[in-house]
C-alpha positions in Angstrom: 7.6 -186.2 73.4 10.9 -185.6 71.7 10.0 -187.9 68.8 6.7 -186.0 68.3 8.5 -182.6 68.3 11.1 -183.9 65.8 8.4 -185.3 63.6 6.4 -182.1 63.7 9.6 -180.1 62.8 10.3 -182.4 59.9 6.7 -181.9 58.6 6.9 -178.2 59.0 10.3 -178.0 57.2 8.9 -180.2 54.4 5.9 -177.9 53.9 8.1 -174.8 53.9 10.4 -176.5 51.4 7.6 -177.3 49.0 6.1 -173.8 49.3 9.4 -172.1 48.5 10.0 -174.6 45.7 6.6 -173.8 44.2 7.2 -170.1 44.3 10.7 -170.3 42.8 9.5 -172.6 40.1 6.7 -170.2 39.2 9.0 -167.2 39.2 11.8 -169.0 37.3 13.1 -166.9 34.4 11.1 -163.8 35.2 12.1 -160.4 36.6 10.4 -161.4 39.9 12.6 -164.5 40.1 15.7 -162.3 39.7 14.4 -160.0 42.4 13.8 -163.0 44.7 17.4 -164.0 44.1 18.6 -160.5 45.1 16.5 -160.6 48.2 17.8 -164.0 49.1 21.4 -162.7 48.7 20.7 -159.7 51.0 19.1 -162.0 53.6 22.2 -164.2 53.5 24.4 -161.2 54.0 22.3 -160.1 56.9 22.6 -163.5 58.5 26.4 -163.4 57.8 26.8 -160.0 59.4 24.6 -160.9 62.4 25.7 -164.4 63.4 29.2 -164.7 62.0 30.9 -161.3 61.8 28.7 -159.6 64.4 28.5 -156.4 62.3 25.4 -155.0 64.1 25.3 -151.7 62.1 25.5 -153.3 58.7 23.0 -156.0 59.8 20.4 -153.3 60.7 21.0 -151.5 57.4 20.5 -154.6 55.4 17.3 -155.5 57.4 15.9 -152.1 56.7 16.7 -152.5 53.0 14.9 -155.9 53.1 11.8 -154.3 54.6 11.6 -151.6 51.9 12.3 -154.2 49.1 9.5 -156.3 50.4 7.1 -153.4 50.2 8.3 -152.2 46.8 8.2 -155.7 45.3 4.4 -155.8 45.8 4.1 -152.7 43.7 6.7 -153.3 41.0 6.0 -157.0 40.4 2.2 -157.1 40.5 1.7 -159.1 37.3 4.2 -161.8 38.4 2.7 -162.0 41.9 -0.8 -162.3 40.4 0.4 -165.1 38.1 2.0 -167.0 41.0 -1.1 -166.6 43.1 -3.2 -167.8 40.2 -0.9 -170.8 39.8 -1.3 -171.7 43.5 -5.0 -171.3 43.1 -5.1 -173.7 40.2 -2.8 -176.1 42.1 -5.6 -177.7 44.1 -8.4 -177.9 41.6 -9.6 -181.1 40.0 -9.3 -179.9 36.4 -8.7 -182.6 33.8 -5.7 -182.3 31.5 -6.2 -179.5 29.0 -5.0 -181.6 26.0 -5.4 -185.3 25.4 -4.3 -187.7 22.7 -7.8 -188.1 21.3 -8.4 -184.4 21.1 -9.3 -182.4 18.0 -5.8 -181.1 17.5 -2.4 -182.9 17.6 0.8 -181.0 18.4 2.3 -182.0 15.0 -0.8 -180.6 13.1 -0.7 -177.4 15.1 3.0 -177.0 14.3 2.4 -177.5 10.6 -0.4 -174.9 10.7 1.9 -172.4 12.4 4.7 -173.0 9.9 2.2 -172.5 7.0 1.2 -169.2 8.5 4.8 -168.2 8.8 5.6 -169.2 5.3 2.7 -167.1 4.0 3.6 -164.2 6.4 0.2 -164.2 8.0 0.4 -162.6 11.4 -1.0 -164.7 14.2 -1.3 -164.7 18.0 -2.3 -168.0 19.6 -2.5 -168.7 23.3 -2.5 -172.3 24.7 -4.3 -172.5 28.0 -2.6 -174.5 30.7 -3.2 -174.5 34.5 -4.6 -170.9 34.7 -7.9 -170.3 33.0 -8.1 -167.8 30.1 -11.9 -167.4 30.2 -11.7 -163.8 31.4 -9.7 -162.9 28.3 -12.0 -165.0 26.1 -14.9 -162.8 27.2 -13.3 -159.9 25.3 -13.5 -161.8 22.0 -15.8 -164.0 20.0 -16.7 -167.4 21.4 -16.1 -170.2 18.8 -15.6 -173.6 20.5 -14.6 -175.1 17.1 -12.2 -177.8 15.8 -8.7 -176.7 15.0 -8.1 -176.7 11.2 -5.5 -175.0 9.0 -8.2 -173.4 6.8 -10.1 -171.9 9.8 -6.9 -170.5 11.5 -5.8 -168.9 8.2 -9.2 -167.4 7.6 -9.3 -166.0 11.1 -5.9 -164.2 10.8 -6.2 -163.1 7.2 -6.9 -159.3 7.0 -9.2 -157.5 6.6 -11.6 -160.2 8.0 -13.3 -159.2 11.2 -11.5 -161.7 13.5 -7.9 -161.2 12.3 -7.1 -158.6 14.9 -6.5 -159.9 18.4 -5.6 -163.3 19.9 -6.9 -166.8 19.5 -7.2 -169.1 22.5 -6.9 -172.9 22.6 -8.4 -175.3 25.2 -8.8 -179.1 25.1 -7.3 -179.2 21.6 -10.0 -176.9 20.2 -10.3 -173.2 19.3 -12.2 -171.7 22.2 -12.2 -168.0 21.2 -10.8 -165.5 18.7 -10.5 -161.7 18.4 -9.5 -161.7 22.1 -7.7 -158.7 23.8 -4.6 -159.7 25.8 -2.9 -157.4 28.3 0.1 -155.5 26.9 3.4 -155.9 28.6 5.2 -152.7 29.9 8.6 -154.4 29.6 11.0 -151.7 28.3 12.9 -154.3 26.3 9.8 -154.7 24.1 9.3 -151.1 23.1 10.6 -151.8 19.6 8.4 -154.9 19.2 5.0 -155.0 17.7 1.7 -155.0 19.5 1.2 -158.8 19.0 4.6 -159.5 20.7 3.9 -157.2 23.6 0.4 -158.7 24.1 1.9 -162.2 24.0 4.4 -161.3 26.7 1.7 -159.5 28.7 -0.5 -162.6 28.8 2.5 -164.8 29.8 3.2 -162.4 32.6 -0.4 -162.7 33.9 -0.9 -166.4 33.4 1.1 -169.6 32.7 -0.2 -169.8 29.1 2.2 -170.5 26.3 1.7 -167.8 23.6 2.9 -168.2 20.0 3.3 -165.2 17.7 3.8 -165.3 13.9 5.3 -162.1 12.4 3.6 -160.8 9.3 6.6 -158.8 8.3 9.4 -161.4 8.6 7.6 -164.7 9.0 9.6 -165.3 12.2 8.0 -167.3 15.0 8.2 -166.1 18.7 7.1 -167.9 21.8 6.2 -166.0 25.0 6.4 -167.9 28.3 6.7 -166.9 31.9 7.2 -163.2 30.9 10.0 -163.9 28.4 10.0 -163.8 24.6 12.0 -166.3 22.5 12.4 -165.5 18.8 13.1 -168.1 16.1 14.0 -167.6 12.4 14.4 -169.8 9.3 15.2 -173.4 10.0 15.1 -172.9 13.8 11.3 -172.4 13.7 10.1 -176.0 13.3 12.3 -177.6 16.0 11.5 -174.8 18.4 7.7 -175.0 17.8 7.8 -178.8 18.2 9.4 -178.4 21.5 7.2 -175.6 22.8 3.9 -176.8 21.4 4.7 -180.4 22.5 5.3 -179.0 26.0 2.0 -177.0 26.0 -0.1 -179.9 24.7 1.5 -182.8 26.5 -1.1 -185.3 27.5 -1.8 -185.8 31.2 0.6 -183.1 32.4 -0.4 -179.7 31.3 -3.5 -178.5 33.1 -3.7 -181.4 35.4 -3.4 -180.1 38.9 -1.8 -181.9 41.8 -5.1 -182.7 43.3 -6.4 -184.1 40.0 -3.4 -186.3 39.7 -3.8 -187.6 43.2 -7.5 -188.3 42.5 -6.6 -190.1 39.2 -4.0 -192.2 41.1 -6.5 -193.1 43.8 -9.1 -194.1 41.1 -6.5 -196.2 39.3 -5.6 -198.0 42.5 -9.2 -198.6 43.3 -9.9 -200.1 39.9 -6.8 -202.3 40.1 -7.8 -203.5 43.5 -11.3 -204.4 42.2 -9.8 -206.2 39.2 -7.6 -208.3 41.6 -10.5 -209.2 43.8 -12.6 -210.2 40.8 -9.7 -212.3 39.5 -9.3 -214.0 42.8 -13.1 -214.7 43.1 -13.1 -216.1 39.6 -10.2 -218.3 40.4 -11.8 -219.5 43.6 -15.0 -220.3 41.8 -13.1 -222.2 39.1 -11.3 -224.3 41.8 -14.6 -224.9 43.6 -16.2 -226.1 40.3 -13.2 -228.5 39.7 -13.5 -229.8 43.2 -17.2 -230.4 42.9 -16.7 -232.1 39.5 -14.1 -234.5 41.0 -16.6 -235.4 43.8 
Protein backbone atom coordinates (compact mmCIF):
# COMPACT_ATOMS: atom_id res chain seq x y z
CA UNK A 1 0.00 0.00 0.00
CA UNK A 2 2.86 2.36 0.88
CA UNK A 3 4.57 1.56 -2.41
CA UNK A 4 1.36 2.36 -4.30
CA UNK A 5 0.97 5.67 -2.48
CA UNK A 6 4.60 6.58 -3.14
CA UNK A 7 4.31 5.70 -6.82
CA UNK A 8 1.13 7.75 -7.11
CA UNK A 9 2.85 10.71 -5.45
CA UNK A 10 5.78 10.43 -7.84
CA UNK A 11 3.46 10.39 -10.86
CA UNK A 12 1.51 13.40 -9.57
CA UNK A 13 4.69 15.36 -8.87
CA UNK A 14 5.99 14.53 -12.35
CA UNK A 15 2.74 15.72 -13.97
CA UNK A 16 2.82 18.93 -11.94
CA UNK A 17 6.47 19.47 -12.86
CA UNK A 18 5.86 19.11 -16.60
CA UNK A 19 2.79 21.37 -16.41
CA UNK A 20 4.74 24.12 -14.64
CA UNK A 21 7.67 23.65 -17.02
CA UNK A 22 5.40 23.98 -20.08
CA UNK A 23 3.81 27.17 -18.71
CA UNK A 24 7.15 28.75 -17.83
CA UNK A 25 8.64 27.81 -21.19
CA UNK A 26 5.70 29.36 -23.04
CA UNK A 27 5.89 32.52 -20.92
CA UNK A 28 9.68 32.86 -21.06
CA UNK A 29 10.83 36.34 -22.04
CA UNK A 30 7.36 37.89 -21.91
CA UNK A 31 5.78 40.31 -19.44
CA UNK A 32 3.58 37.46 -18.25
CA UNK A 33 6.70 35.44 -17.45
CA UNK A 34 8.05 38.32 -15.37
CA UNK A 35 4.72 38.55 -13.56
CA UNK A 36 4.83 34.81 -12.84
CA UNK A 37 8.31 35.30 -11.38
CA UNK A 38 6.97 38.06 -9.12
CA UNK A 39 4.06 35.90 -7.98
CA UNK A 40 6.50 33.06 -7.27
CA UNK A 41 8.63 35.35 -5.11
CA UNK A 42 5.56 36.50 -3.17
CA UNK A 43 4.49 32.88 -2.67
CA UNK A 44 7.97 32.04 -1.38
CA UNK A 45 7.81 35.00 1.03
CA UNK A 46 4.40 33.84 2.23
CA UNK A 47 5.76 30.36 2.91
CA UNK A 48 8.77 31.87 4.67
CA UNK A 49 6.61 34.07 6.90
CA UNK A 50 4.21 31.21 7.70
CA UNK A 51 6.40 28.17 8.29
CA UNK A 52 9.77 29.63 9.25
CA UNK A 53 9.33 33.02 10.89
CA UNK A 54 5.71 32.57 12.01
CA UNK A 55 4.77 36.12 10.97
CA UNK A 56 1.03 35.53 10.79
CA UNK A 57 0.05 39.14 9.98
CA UNK A 58 2.54 39.54 7.13
CA UNK A 59 1.60 36.08 5.86
CA UNK A 60 -2.08 37.04 5.60
CA UNK A 61 -1.23 40.32 3.87
CA UNK A 62 0.90 38.51 1.27
CA UNK A 63 -1.84 35.92 0.73
CA UNK A 64 -4.39 38.67 0.04
CA UNK A 65 -1.95 40.29 -2.38
CA UNK A 66 -1.57 36.97 -4.17
CA UNK A 67 -5.34 36.62 -4.54
CA UNK A 68 -5.69 40.10 -6.07
CA UNK A 69 -2.67 39.49 -8.32
CA UNK A 70 -4.23 36.27 -9.60
CA UNK A 71 -7.44 38.10 -10.50
CA UNK A 72 -5.68 41.08 -12.09
CA UNK A 73 -3.31 38.84 -14.07
CA UNK A 74 -6.24 37.38 -16.03
CA UNK A 75 -7.23 40.90 -17.11
CA UNK A 76 -3.79 42.42 -17.70
CA UNK A 77 -2.16 39.51 -19.49
CA UNK A 78 -4.99 38.26 -21.69
CA UNK A 79 -2.87 37.97 -24.90
CA UNK A 80 -0.12 35.99 -23.15
CA UNK A 81 -2.62 33.69 -21.46
CA UNK A 82 -4.43 33.08 -24.78
CA UNK A 83 -1.12 32.24 -26.44
CA UNK A 84 -0.18 29.80 -23.68
CA UNK A 85 -3.59 28.11 -23.84
CA UNK A 86 -3.32 27.89 -27.63
CA UNK A 87 0.12 26.34 -27.27
CA UNK A 88 -1.27 23.76 -24.86
CA UNK A 89 -4.10 23.09 -27.30
CA UNK A 90 -1.62 22.50 -30.12
CA UNK A 91 0.51 20.29 -27.85
CA UNK A 92 -1.60 17.19 -28.33
CA UNK A 93 -2.50 17.43 -31.99
CA UNK A 94 -1.09 15.19 -34.69
CA UNK A 95 0.08 17.94 -37.03
CA UNK A 96 3.03 17.14 -39.20
CA UNK A 97 6.10 19.41 -39.15
CA UNK A 98 5.35 22.80 -40.72
CA UNK A 99 8.55 22.83 -42.75
CA UNK A 100 10.47 19.97 -44.33
CA UNK A 101 13.72 19.66 -46.23
CA UNK A 102 11.88 18.92 -49.47
CA UNK A 103 9.58 21.91 -49.18
CA UNK A 104 9.26 24.77 -51.62
CA UNK A 105 11.44 27.14 -49.61
CA UNK A 106 14.77 26.55 -47.89
CA UNK A 107 15.87 28.73 -44.96
CA UNK A 108 18.91 30.00 -46.88
CA UNK A 109 16.74 31.12 -49.80
CA UNK A 110 14.29 32.85 -47.45
CA UNK A 111 17.15 34.69 -45.73
CA UNK A 112 18.56 35.80 -49.09
CA UNK A 113 15.13 37.11 -50.12
CA UNK A 114 14.72 39.06 -46.88
CA UNK A 115 18.18 40.59 -47.25
CA UNK A 116 17.34 41.61 -50.83
CA UNK A 117 14.22 43.36 -49.55
CA UNK A 118 16.26 45.12 -46.86
CA UNK A 119 18.92 46.25 -49.35
CA UNK A 120 16.22 47.73 -51.60
CA UNK A 121 14.41 49.18 -48.56
CA UNK A 122 11.17 47.42 -49.42
CA UNK A 123 9.03 47.18 -46.29
CA UNK A 124 7.85 43.67 -45.48
CA UNK A 125 5.98 41.76 -42.77
CA UNK A 126 6.29 37.95 -42.90
CA UNK A 127 4.95 35.51 -40.29
CA UNK A 128 6.16 31.91 -40.08
CA UNK A 129 3.50 29.60 -38.71
CA UNK A 130 4.69 27.21 -36.04
CA UNK A 131 2.59 25.20 -33.56
CA UNK A 132 -0.40 27.56 -33.39
CA UNK A 133 -2.41 27.94 -36.59
CA UNK A 134 -2.59 31.33 -38.33
CA UNK A 135 -5.66 30.48 -40.41
CA UNK A 136 -7.89 32.94 -38.55
CA UNK A 137 -5.54 35.78 -39.55
CA UNK A 138 -5.23 34.47 -43.11
CA UNK A 139 -9.00 34.86 -43.46
CA UNK A 140 -8.50 38.64 -43.27
CA UNK A 141 -6.23 38.63 -46.33
CA UNK A 142 -5.95 37.08 -49.78
CA UNK A 143 -5.39 33.34 -50.06
CA UNK A 144 -2.42 32.48 -52.31
CA UNK A 145 -1.00 29.01 -51.51
CA UNK A 146 1.92 29.62 -53.83
CA UNK A 147 5.59 28.77 -53.99
CA UNK A 148 8.01 31.13 -52.25
CA UNK A 149 10.06 33.11 -54.76
CA UNK A 150 12.06 36.31 -54.53
CA UNK A 151 10.20 37.93 -57.41
CA UNK A 152 6.78 37.14 -55.95
CA UNK A 153 7.67 38.43 -52.48
CA UNK A 154 9.11 41.64 -53.89
CA UNK A 155 6.07 42.20 -56.07
CA UNK A 156 3.74 41.63 -53.10
CA UNK A 157 5.43 44.23 -50.88
CA UNK A 158 6.18 46.82 -53.58
CA UNK A 159 3.79 49.81 -53.28
CA UNK A 160 1.31 50.77 -54.60
CA UNK A 161 0.37 47.22 -55.59
CA UNK A 162 -2.82 45.95 -53.92
CA UNK A 163 -1.16 43.37 -51.63
CA UNK A 164 1.76 45.46 -50.33
CA UNK A 165 -0.08 46.56 -47.18
CA UNK A 166 -0.51 43.93 -44.47
CA UNK A 167 1.31 40.75 -43.57
CA UNK A 168 2.33 37.60 -45.42
CA UNK A 169 2.03 34.15 -43.83
CA UNK A 170 4.17 31.09 -44.46
CA UNK A 171 3.12 27.46 -44.00
CA UNK A 172 4.82 24.24 -45.15
CA UNK A 173 7.51 26.28 -46.93
CA UNK A 174 4.94 28.06 -49.09
CA UNK A 175 3.22 31.43 -49.08
CA UNK A 176 -0.23 30.74 -47.70
CA UNK A 177 -1.74 34.26 -47.67
CA UNK A 178 -0.91 37.93 -48.17
CA UNK A 179 -2.47 41.27 -47.26
CA UNK A 180 -3.38 39.84 -43.83
CA UNK A 181 -4.32 41.96 -40.83
CA UNK A 182 -2.36 41.14 -37.66
CA UNK A 183 -3.31 42.30 -34.15
CA UNK A 184 -1.51 45.46 -33.04
CA UNK A 185 0.40 45.35 -29.78
CA UNK A 186 -0.43 47.83 -27.01
CA UNK A 187 3.05 47.60 -25.53
CA UNK A 188 3.99 51.15 -24.45
CA UNK A 189 7.62 50.52 -25.45
CA UNK A 190 6.50 50.38 -29.11
CA UNK A 191 4.65 53.69 -29.30
CA UNK A 192 7.46 55.19 -31.41
CA UNK A 193 7.60 52.14 -33.72
CA UNK A 194 5.81 51.75 -37.02
CA UNK A 195 2.59 49.86 -37.58
CA UNK A 196 4.40 46.87 -39.09
CA UNK A 197 6.56 46.45 -35.98
CA UNK A 198 3.60 46.77 -33.64
CA UNK A 199 1.61 44.26 -35.71
CA UNK A 200 4.55 41.84 -35.65
CA UNK A 201 4.79 42.02 -31.87
CA UNK A 202 1.01 41.76 -31.57
CA UNK A 203 0.92 38.53 -33.55
CA UNK A 204 3.82 37.10 -31.52
CA UNK A 205 1.88 37.92 -28.35
CA UNK A 206 -1.19 36.03 -29.59
CA UNK A 207 0.63 33.04 -31.16
CA UNK A 208 4.00 31.31 -31.20
CA UNK A 209 4.70 32.51 -34.75
CA UNK A 210 8.04 34.03 -35.69
CA UNK A 211 7.46 37.36 -37.44
CA UNK A 212 10.10 39.17 -39.52
CA UNK A 213 9.82 42.88 -40.30
CA UNK A 214 11.86 44.77 -42.91
CA UNK A 215 11.94 48.54 -42.44
CA UNK A 216 11.35 50.57 -45.59
CA UNK A 217 13.01 53.62 -44.02
CA UNK A 218 16.32 52.20 -42.76
CA UNK A 219 16.53 48.72 -44.28
CA UNK A 220 16.87 47.28 -40.78
CA UNK A 221 15.50 43.83 -40.00
CA UNK A 222 13.47 43.10 -36.85
CA UNK A 223 12.26 39.80 -35.47
CA UNK A 224 9.23 39.51 -33.17
CA UNK A 225 9.00 36.42 -31.01
CA UNK A 226 7.14 35.68 -27.80
CA UNK A 227 6.00 39.31 -27.48
CA UNK A 228 9.50 40.76 -27.81
CA UNK A 229 11.09 42.69 -30.68
CA UNK A 230 14.73 42.26 -31.70
CA UNK A 231 16.25 44.80 -34.12
CA UNK A 232 19.27 44.17 -36.33
CA UNK A 233 21.23 46.59 -38.50
CA UNK A 234 23.99 46.37 -41.10
CA UNK A 235 26.18 43.29 -40.91
CA UNK A 236 24.18 41.89 -38.00
CA UNK A 237 21.18 41.17 -40.21
CA UNK A 238 22.35 38.08 -42.06
CA UNK A 239 23.62 36.16 -39.03
CA UNK A 240 20.50 37.01 -37.03
CA UNK A 241 18.16 36.02 -39.86
CA UNK A 242 19.97 32.74 -40.38
CA UNK A 243 19.53 31.92 -36.72
CA UNK A 244 15.89 32.96 -36.43
CA UNK A 245 14.65 31.65 -39.78
CA UNK A 246 16.59 28.42 -39.27
CA UNK A 247 14.83 28.05 -35.92
CA UNK A 248 11.42 28.75 -37.44
CA UNK A 249 11.85 26.38 -40.38
CA UNK A 250 13.82 23.62 -38.69
CA UNK A 251 12.77 20.25 -40.08
CA UNK A 252 10.96 17.87 -37.79
CA UNK A 253 10.80 20.17 -34.76
CA UNK A 254 8.75 23.28 -35.46
CA UNK A 255 5.07 22.50 -35.72
CA UNK A 256 5.42 18.84 -34.76
CA UNK A 257 3.48 18.37 -31.54
CA UNK A 258 4.40 15.95 -28.79
CA UNK A 259 1.63 13.57 -29.81
CA UNK A 260 2.81 13.65 -33.43
CA UNK A 261 6.38 12.86 -32.38
CA UNK A 262 5.18 9.94 -30.24
CA UNK A 263 3.13 8.69 -33.19
CA UNK A 264 6.13 8.99 -35.52
CA UNK A 265 8.33 7.18 -33.00
CA UNK A 266 5.78 4.34 -32.70
CA UNK A 267 5.52 4.08 -36.49
CA UNK A 268 9.31 3.98 -36.84
CA UNK A 269 9.55 1.26 -34.19
CA UNK A 270 6.83 -0.77 -35.93
CA UNK A 271 8.59 -0.52 -39.31
CA UNK A 272 11.93 -1.47 -37.75
CA UNK A 273 10.33 -4.49 -36.07
CA UNK A 274 8.74 -5.57 -39.35
CA UNK A 275 12.08 -5.22 -41.14
CA UNK A 276 13.81 -7.38 -38.50
CA UNK A 277 11.13 -10.08 -38.78
CA UNK A 278 11.40 -10.06 -42.56
CA UNK A 279 15.18 -10.32 -42.32
CA UNK A 280 14.97 -13.27 -39.90
CA UNK A 281 12.40 -15.00 -42.11
CA UNK A 282 14.62 -14.55 -45.17
CA UNK A 283 17.61 -15.88 -43.28
CA UNK A 284 15.62 -18.89 -42.04
CA UNK A 285 14.40 -19.60 -45.58
CA UNK A 286 17.97 -19.37 -46.89
CA UNK A 287 19.23 -21.80 -44.23
CA UNK A 288 16.36 -24.16 -44.97
CA UNK A 289 17.19 -24.04 -48.67
CA UNK A 290 20.87 -24.82 -47.94
CA UNK A 291 19.89 -27.73 -45.70
CA UNK A 292 17.56 -29.13 -48.33
CA UNK A 293 20.26 -28.76 -50.98
CA UNK A 294 22.75 -30.72 -48.86
CA UNK A 295 20.23 -33.52 -48.40
